[in-house]
C-alpha positions as a LaTeX table, in Angstrom:
\begin{tabular}{lrrr}
\hline
Residue & $x$ (\AA) & $y$ (\AA) & $z$ (\AA) \\
\hline
Met1 & 13.00 & $-19.25$ & $-0.74$ \\
Leu2 & 10.29 & $-16.68$ & $-1.21$ \\
Asp3 & 6.81 & $-17.64$ & $-2.30$ \\
Arg4 & 5.27 & $-16.29$ & $-5.48$ \\
Glu5 & 2.88 & $-14.09$ & $-3.48$ \\
Gln6 & 5.69 & $-12.56$ & $-1.44$ \\
Ile7 & 7.66 & $-11.73$ & $-4.58$ \\
Ile8 & 4.59 & $-10.02$ & $-6.07$ \\
Glu9 & 3.99 & $-8.04$ & $-2.88$ \\
Ile10 & 7.64 & $-6.97$ & $-2.67$ \\
Gly11 & 7.69 & $-5.93$ & $-6.33$ \\
Val12 & 4.51 & $-3.90$ & $-6.08$ \\
Ser13 & 5.59 & $-2.25$ & $-2.83$ \\
Leu14 & 9.02 & $-1.39$ & $-4.19$ \\
Ser15 & 7.58 & 0.11 & $-7.37$ \\
Met16 & 5.11 & 2.21 & $-5.35$ \\
Val17 & 7.89 & 3.53 & $-3.10$ \\
Val18 & 10.04 & 4.40 & $-6.14$ \\
Leu19 & 7.05 & 6.22 & $-7.66$ \\
Met20 & 6.54 & 8.16 & $-4.41$ \\
Leu21 & 10.21 & 9.10 & $-4.17$ \\
Gly22 & 10.19 & 10.22 & $-7.80$ \\
Thr23 & 7.13 & 12.36 & $-7.15$ \\
Met24 & 8.73 & 13.92 & $-4.08$ \\
Ile25 & 11.95 & 14.65 & $-5.95$ \\
Ala26 & 10.01 & 16.18 & $-8.85$ \\
Ile27 & 8.05 & 18.43 & $-6.48$ \\
Gly28 & 11.24 & 19.41 & $-4.67$ \\
Thr29 & 13.08 & 20.37 & $-7.84$ \\
Gln30 & 10.10 & 22.14 & $-9.35$ \\
Tyr31 & 9.01 & 24.15 & $-6.29$ \\
Gly32 & 12.21 & 24.28 & $-4.25$ \\
Gly33 & 13.92 & 27.61 & $-3.77$ \\
Ser34 & 17.58 & 28.44 & $-4.14$ \\
Ser35 & 18.02 & 28.40 & $-0.34$ \\
Gly36 & 16.80 & 24.81 & $-0.09$ \\
Thr37 & 13.33 & 25.67 & 1.17 \\
Leu38 & 10.06 & 24.57 & $-0.36$ \\
Ser39 & 7.52 & 27.14 & $-1.53$ \\
Pro40 & 4.03 & 27.10 & 0.04 \\
Gln41 & 2.53 & 25.75 & $-3.18$ \\
Gly42 & 5.16 & 22.99 & $-3.23$ \\
Gly43 & 4.35 & 22.16 & 0.38 \\
Glu44 & 0.69 & 21.76 & $-0.49$ \\
Leu45 & 1.59 & 19.52 & $-3.41$ \\
Leu46 & 3.86 & 17.47 & $-1.17$ \\
Val47 & 1.06 & 16.96 & 1.37 \\
Gly48 & $-1.24$ & 15.97 & $-1.50$ \\
Ala49 & 1.34 & 13.52 & $-2.82$ \\
Ile50 & 1.75 & 11.91 & 0.61 \\
Thr51 & $-2.04$ & 11.65 & 1.00 \\
Gly52 & $-2.35$ & 10.20 & $-2.48$ \\
Phe53 & 0.40 & 7.70 & $-1.70$ \\
Ile54 & $-1.43$ & 6.51 & 1.41 \\
Ile55 & $-4.71$ & 6.11 & $-0.49$ \\
Leu56 & $-2.94$ & 4.38 & $-3.38$ \\
Met57 & $-1.17$ & 1.94 & $-1.04$ \\
Leu58 & $-4.50$ & 1.19 & 0.64 \\
Ala59 & $-6.10$ & 0.41 & $-2.72$ \\
Val60 & $-3.13$ & $-1.70$ & $-3.83$ \\
Gly61 & $-3.15$ & $-3.61$ & $-0.53$ \\
Ile62 & $-6.85$ & $-4.39$ & $-0.81$ \\
Gly63 & $-6.42$ & $-5.39$ & $-4.44$ \\
Leu64 & $-3.52$ & $-7.70$ & $-3.64$ \\
Ala65 & $-5.45$ & $-9.23$ & $-0.75$ \\
Tyr66 & $-8.29$ & $-10.18$ & $-3.09$ \\
Leu67 & $-6.06$ & $-11.32$ & $-5.95$ \\
Leu68 & $-3.62$ & $-13.38$ & $-3.89$ \\
Asn69 & $-6.18$ & $-15.01$ & $-1.55$ \\
Asp70 & $-6.28$ & $-18.74$ & $-2.18$ \\
Pro71 & $-9.40$ & $-20.61$ & $-1.04$ \\
Glu72 & $-7.18$ & $-23.52$ & 0.03 \\
Asp73 & $-5.55$ & $-21.40$ & 2.75 \\
Gly74 & $-8.50$ & $-21.92$ & 5.06 \\
Leu75 & $-8.98$ & $-18.19$ & 5.60 \\
Glu76 & $-12.60$ & $-18.35$ & 4.50 \\
Thr77 & $-14.87$ & $-20.97$ & 6.03 \\
Asp78 & $-18.55$ & $-21.47$ & 5.34 \\
Asp79 & $-18.93$ & $-23.99$ & 8.16 \\
Glu80 & $-20.44$ & $-22.47$ & 11.31 \\
Thr81 & $-19.39$ & $-25.39$ & 13.55 \\
Asp82 & $-15.75$ & $-24.27$ & 13.58 \\
Ala83 & $-16.64$ & $-21.09$ & 15.45 \\
Asp84 & $-18.75$ & $-22.79$ & 18.18 \\
Thr85 & $-16.73$ & $-25.79$ & 19.27 \\
Gly86 & $-17.01$ & $-25.21$ & 23.01 \\
Ser87 & $-20.69$ & $-24.44$ & 23.63 \\
Ala88 & $-23.17$ & $-27.28$ & 23.92 \\
Ile89 & $-26.22$ & $-25.14$ & 24.74 \\
\hline
\end{tabular}
């Protein structure tokens, strides 16, 4: 069974990929030629869409990391003794 956090991550990721595919299809139909090639302006828009997708996924990933981080997971510790267990000097 999937956890609540995994379901949220899958849903957000899937919706972002569908948005990206829709953007790519829209650019292809708008700026595609009759021979199946993309115009130079369409190519620039496609590169911009891919760059925007990468930046958007980065922002979404950081946002999900902050929203889904539970303090009970033990990922954040304020105790310094956990890091220095082996040194006695």
